[in-house]
C-alpha positions in Angstrom: -237.4 -96.6 -39.2 -236.0 -100.0 -40.3 -237.9 -103.2 -40.7 -237.7 -106.5 -42.5 -240.5 -105.7 -44.9 -243.1 -108.3 -45.6 -246.5 -108.1 -47.4 -248.2 -108.2 -43.9 -245.9 -105.4 -42.6 -246.6 -103.2 -45.7 -250.4 -103.7 -45.3 -250.1 -102.7 -41.6 -248.4 -99.4 -42.3 -250.8 -96.5 -41.6 -250.7 -92.9 -42.8 -249.6 -90.2 -40.3 -249.9 -86.4 -40.4 -246.5 -86.3 -42.2 -245.1 -88.8 -44.6 -242.6 -91.2 -43.3 -240.1 -93.8 -44.6 -239.4 -97.4 -43.7 -236.1 -98.9 -44.8 -236.0 -102.6 -45.7 -233.5 -104.6 -43.7 -233.5 -107.4 -46.2 -232.6 -105.2 -49.2 -230.3 -102.4 -48.0 -230.9 -99.2 -50.0 -234.6 -100.0 -50.6 -237.4 -98.3 -48.7 -241.1 -97.6 -48.8 -242.4 -94.1 -48.3 -245.9 -93.7 -46.8 -247.7 -90.4 -47.7 -250.2 -88.6 -45.5 -252.9 -90.0 -47.8 -251.7 -93.5 -47.3 -249.9 -94.1 -50.6 -247.0 -96.5 -50.3 -244.1 -95.9 -52.8 -241.0 -98.2 -53.1 -237.7 -96.5 -53.9 -234.0 -97.3 -53.8 -231.2 -95.0 -52.8 -227.6 -95.2 -53.9 -224.5 -93.2 -54.3 -223.1 -92.6 -57.8 -219.8 -90.8 -57.7 -220.2 -88.0 -55.2 -224.0 -87.8 -55.7 -226.7 -89.4 -53.6 -229.5 -90.5 -55.8 -233.0 -92.0 -55.5 -235.1 -93.9 -58.0 -238.7 -94.7 -57.7 -239.6 -98.4 -58.1 -243.4 -98.4 -58.0 -246.5 -98.1 -55.8 -247.6 -100.9 -53.5 -249.7 -103.1 -54.2 -249.6 -102.4 -57.9 -246.0 -103.6 -57.7 -245.3 -106.5 -55.3 -242.6 -106.5 -52.7 -240.7 -109.2 -54.5 -240.7 -107.2 -57.7 -239.6 -104.1 -56.0 -236.6 -105.9 -54.5 -235.7 -107.4 -57.9 -235.7 -103.9 -59.4 -233.7 -102.5 -56.5 -231.1 -105.2 -56.7 -230.7 -104.7 -60.5 -230.3 -100.9 -60.1 -227.6 -101.5 -57.4 -225.9 -104.0 -59.7 -225.7 -101.3 -62.4 -224.1 -98.9 -59.9 -221.5 -101.5 -59.0 -220.7 -101.8 -62.7 -220.2 -98.1 -63.1 -223.5 -97.4 -64.8 -225.7 -94.6 -63.8 -229.2 -96.1 -63.8 -230.9 -92.7 -63.8 -229.6 -92.1 -67.3 -232.3 -93.9 -69.2 -231.0 -95.4 -72.4 -233.4 -95.5 -75.3 -233.9 -98.8 -77.0 -231.9 -98.6 -80.2 -233.7 -98.0 -83.5 -233.1 -101.1 -85.6 -234.7 -99.8 -88.8 -232.6 -100.1 -91.9 -232.7 -96.4 -92.4 -231.4 -95.6 -89.0 -228.7 -98.3 -88.9 -227.4 -97.2 -92.3 -227.2 -93.6 -91.1 -225.2 -94.7 -88.1 -222.9 -96.9 -90.2 -222.1 -94.0 -92.5 -221.6 -91.5 -89.6 -219.6 -93.7 -87.3 -217.7 -96.0 -89.7 -217.7 -95.0 -93.4 -216.9 -91.3 -92.9 -213.9 -92.1 -90.6 -212.4 -94.8 -92.7 -213.4 -94.3 -96.4 -212.6 -91.2 -98.3 -215.2 -92.2 -100.9 -217.9 -92.6 -98.2 -220.4 -90.5 -100.1 -220.5 -93.1 -102.9 -221.2 -95.8 -100.2 -223.9 -93.5 -98.8 -225.4 -93.0 -102.2 -225.5 -96.7 -103.0 -227.0 -97.7 -99.6 -229.6 -95.0 -99.6 -230.7 -95.7 -103.2 -230.6 -99.4 -103.3 -231.0 -100.6 -99.7 -232.7 -97.9 -97.7 -234.9 -97.1 -100.6 -236.3 -100.6 -100.6 -236.1 -101.7 -96.9 -235.8 -98.4 -95.0 -238.5 -99.0 -92.5 -237.8 -102.7 -92.0 -236.0 -104.0 -88.9 -232.4 -104.8 -90.2 -232.5 -108.1 -88.2 -235.3 -109.2 -90.5 -233.5 -108.6 -93.8 -232.9 -112.0 -95.5 -230.4 -113.2 -98.0 -233.1 -113.3 -100.8 -233.8 -109.6 -100.1 -230.3 -108.6 -101.0 -230.3 -111.0 -104.0 -233.4 -109.3 -105.3 -231.7 -105.9 -105.2 -228.6 -107.3 -107.0 -230.7 -109.2 -109.6 -232.6 -106.0 -110.4 -229.3 -104.2 -111.0 -228.1 -107.0 -113.3 -231.4 -107.0 -115.2 -231.1 -103.3 -116.0 -227.6 -103.9 -117.3 -225.7 -102.4 -114.3 -223.7 -105.5 -113.6 -220.7 -103.7 -112.0 -223.2 -101.7 -109.9 -224.5 -105.0 -108.6 -221.0 -105.8 -107.3 -220.8 -102.4 -105.6 -224.2 -102.9 -104.0 -223.1 -106.3 -102.6 -219.7 -104.8 -101.4 -221.3 -102.0 -99.5 -224.1 -104.1 -98.0 -221.5 -106.6 -96.9 -219.5 -103.9 -95.1 -222.7 -102.7 -93.4 -223.6 -106.1 -92.1 -220.0 -106.8 -90.9 -220.2 -103.6 -89.0 -223.6 -104.6 -87.5 -222.0 -107.9 -86.4 -219.2 -106.1 -84.6 -221.7 -103.9 -82.9 -224.0 -106.8 -81.9 -226.9 -105.4 -83.9 -227.3 -108.7 -85.8 -226.2 -112.2 -84.7 -225.3 -113.4 -88.2 -224.9 -111.8 -91.6 -227.5 -112.9 -94.1 -225.1 -112.6 -97.0 -222.1 -114.6 -95.6 -220.5 -116.4 -98.5 -222.6 -114.6 -101.1 -220.5 -114.1 -104.3 -220.4 -111.1 -106.6 -222.7 -111.6 -109.6 -220.1 -110.4 -112.1 -216.4 -110.9 -112.6 -214.9 -107.5 -113.2 -212.4 -106.9 -115.9 -210.0 -103.9 -115.5 -211.0 -101.2 -117.9 -208.5 -99.8 -120.4 -210.9 -97.4 -122.2 -209.2 -94.3 -123.5 -211.1 -91.7 -125.6 -209.7 -91.1 -129.0 -208.9 -87.5 -130.1 -212.1 -87.3 -132.2 -214.1 -88.4 -129.2 -212.5 -85.8 -127.0 -213.4 -83.1 -129.6 -217.0 -84.3 -129.7 -217.2 -84.5 -125.9 -215.8 -81.0 -125.4 -218.2 -79.6 -128.0 -221.1 -81.3 -126.1 -219.9 -79.7 -122.9 -220.0 -76.3 -124.5 -223.6 -76.9 -125.3 -224.4 -78.0 -121.7 -224.9 -75.8 -118.6 -223.2 -75.3 -115.3 -222.0 -77.3 -113.5 -221.1 -80.0 -116.0 -220.3 -77.5 -118.8 -217.2 -76.7 -116.7 -216.9 -79.9 -114.5 -216.1 -82.4 -117.3 -213.4 -80.3 -119.1 -211.7 -79.5 -115.7 -211.8 -83.2 -114.8 -210.1 -84.0 -118.1 -207.6 -81.2 -117.8 -206.5 -82.0 -114.2 -206.6 -85.8 -114.4 -208.0 -86.1 -110.9 -210.6 -88.4 -109.4 -214.3 -87.5 -109.9 -215.0 -87.4 -106.2 -212.1 -85.1 -105.5 -213.2 -82.6 -108.1 -216.9 -82.9 -107.1 -215.9 -81.7 -103.6 -213.5 -79.0 -104.7 -213.8 -75.8 -102.6 -212.9 -72.3 -103.5 -210.9 -72.2 -100.3 -208.6 -74.9 -101.8 -208.0 -73.0 -105.1 -205.3 -70.3 -105.4 -206.0 -68.6 -108.7 -203.0 -66.4 -108.4 -200.6 -69.3 -107.8 -202.6 -71.3 -110.4 -203.0 -74.4 -108.2 -205.6 -76.4 -106.3 -204.6 -78.3 -103.1 -206.6 -81.4 -102.4 -206.6 -81.7 -98.5 -205.3 -84.9 -96.8 -208.7 -85.9 -95.6 -210.0 -86.2 -99.2 -206.8 -87.4 -100.9 -206.6 -91.1 -101.5 -203.2 -91.5 -99.9 -204.0 -89.3 -96.9 -201.6 -86.6 -97.9 -202.2 -83.1 -99.4 -202.0 -83.2 -103.2 -201.0 -80.1 -105.1 -202.7 -79.9 -108.6 -201.2 -77.2 -110.9 -203.9 -75.5 -112.9 -203.2 -75.1 -116.6 -204.5 -72.1 -118.5 -207.0 -74.4 -120.1 -208.4 -75.5 -116.7 -208.3 -71.9 -115.4 -210.5 -70.7 -118.3 -213.3 -73.0 -117.2 -212.9 -72.3 -113.5 -213.2 -68.6 -114.3 -216.6 -69.3 -115.9 -217.9 -70.9 -112.8 -220.4 -68.8 -110.8 -219.8 -68.1 -107.2 -222.6 -68.3 -104.6 -222.8 -66.3 -101.4 -221.9 -68.3 -98.3 -221.0 -71.4 -100.5 -217.5 -72.8 -100.7 -218.3 -75.5 -103.2 -217.0 -74.9 -106.8 -219.4 -77.4 -108.4 -222.9 -77.5 -106.8 -226.6 -77.4 -107.6 -227.9 -77.0 -104.1 -225.3 -74.6 -102.7 -224.9 -76.8 -99.6 -223.6 -80.1 -101.1 -221.3 -81.2 -103.9 -222.5 -81.8 -107.4 -224.3 -85.1 -108.1 -226.4 -86.6 -110.9 -223.5 -88.0 -112.8 -225.4 -90.9 -114.4 -227.9 -88.5 -116.1 -225.1 -86.2 -117.2 -223.1 -89.2 -118.6 -226.1 -90.3 -120.7 -226.8 -86.7 -121.8 -223.2 -86.0 -122.9 -222.8 -89.4 -124.5 -225.8 -88.7 -126.7 -224.8 -85.1 -127.4 -221.2 -86.2 -128.4 -222.3 -89.4 -130.2 -219.8 -91.3 -128.1 -220.4 -94.4 -126.0 -218.9 -96.9 -123.5 -217.0 -94.4 -121.4 -217.2 -93.2 -117.9 -215.8 -90.2 -116.0 -212.9 -92.2 -114.7 -211.9 -93.0 -118.3 -211.1 -89.3 -118.7 -208.4 -89.7 -116.0 -206.9 -92.6 -118.0 -207.3 -90.6 -121.2 -205.3 -87.7 -119.7 -202.6 -89.9 -118.4 -202.2 -91.6 -121.8 -202.2 -88.2 -123.5 -199.3 -87.0 -121.2 -197.4 -90.2 -121.8 -197.9 -89.8 -125.6 -196.4 -86.3 -125.3 -193.2 -87.8 -124.0 -193.7 -86.9 -120.3 -191.9 -89.2 -117.9 -194.0 -92.0 -116.3 -193.1 -91.0 -112.7 -194.2 -87.4 -113.4 -197.6 -88.6 -114.7 -198.0 -90.8 -111.6 -197.3 -87.7 -109.5 -200.0 -85.8 -111.4 -202.4 -88.7 -110.8 -201.3 -88.9 -107.1 -200.7 -92.6 -107.4 -199.3 -94.2 -104.2 -197.5 -96.9 -106.2 -195.7 -97.1 -109.5 -192.2 -96.3 -110.7 -191.6 -94.5 -107.4 -192.6 -97.0 -104.8 -191.2 -99.1 -101.9 -187.9 -97.8 -100.6 -187.7 -95.2 -103.3 -191.0 -93.7 -102.1 -189.8 -93.6 -98.5 -186.6 -91.6 -99.3 -187.7 -89.6 -102.3 -189.7 -86.7 -100.9 -189.4 -84.4 -103.9 -192.8 -83.1 -104.8 -192.2 -82.7 -108.6 -194.3 -79.6 -108.6 -192.5 -78.0 -111.5 -192.6 -81.2 -113.5 -196.3 -81.7 -112.7 -197.1 -78.1 -113.9 -195.2 -78.7 -117.1 -197.1 -81.9 -117.7 -200.5 -80.5 -117.1 -199.8 -77.4 -119.1 -198.6 -79.5 -122.0 -201.8 -81.6 -121.8 -203.9 -78.4 -121.5 -202.3 -77.0 -124.7 -203.1 -80.2 -126.5 -206.8 -79.9 -125.4 -206.8 -76.3 -126.6 -205.6 -77.5 -130.0 -208.2 -80.3 -130.1 -211.1 -78.0 -129.1 -210.0 -75.3 -131.6 -210.3 -72.7 -128.9 -207.6 -70.3 -127.8 -207.1 -70.2 -124.1 -208.1 -66.9 -122.5 -205.1 -67.2 -120.2 -202.7 -67.5 -123.1 -204.5 -64.6 -124.8 -203.9 -62.4 -121.8 -200.2 -63.2 -121.9 -199.7 -62.2 -125.5 
């Protein structure tokens, strides 16, 4: 049955023994279904793809005829735009905690190999303070309070990192339409950073290695291996046993974790192998350095304070060990381009056109460099390498 529905027509519809339906001539697709008990329910029919679908609009008179038509027209408009209106979309969660989680999952992980550091900073500094607040309500002074607190506790460079990561978060939110404007537009870093040139002296290396021997897994082994391989902290923290070939005496950092996006072969000196052989292996766990058995090692700040006190050294960071190793290899007379290959630098003496055409991996030279450096560490620590002992 078809009629031009009006309020008067709807009121006149009487129940019958079986339910029946009246189609609205003024809104094609919409109809009212009258049940045997007299209930009058508006609905709209449409075809989405190959499927015929129906959506309930409401019960008359709790919903008016005009409102039912508006809802029906909106549903039909969505269908015309290629949207299936039966797939209900939940309103997005705008809490800081949820948005930060989506930012890490959808943006940081895909674009930033050091995304775990960004996740750590945002969770500790931003989510920890404003986790349950709507991100659209975060103001400029809120971010400034976090940065000021970092500066007050002496973490001036950390304040810069906080601002940098929150800025990336809000820029992503702008692109996604989550916020209309960024509250920190034009906000400057609180501290001007100076490139570090800290290199540990031999006596400091000796003290540090001695402090490591008095420590426990994982840092008892982690710090000496970091110093022996000259790799980045994050790369070693995520080291897997599946990447290590003890027979070939090498570790291959996969492309997805390498800074230049290419696999990086790291020869393992006897000195480094000695410490890796000390590391316990856990069932169903591929991480070399872990305290949870399902995630990489963390807690570097506490470790740094502990080893600094234990070694009576100061003003050094884990990244300074990389610079220390590079300086030590250079001091031993190893060619700069070989040291750069060990460090996996993407620029330096072999860059530009030379980098394009020079595809030689320098694996032999890298091994000689790291073994030379490892032998020097053995001499400093006063320990004879077990690997060398087995060979004699």
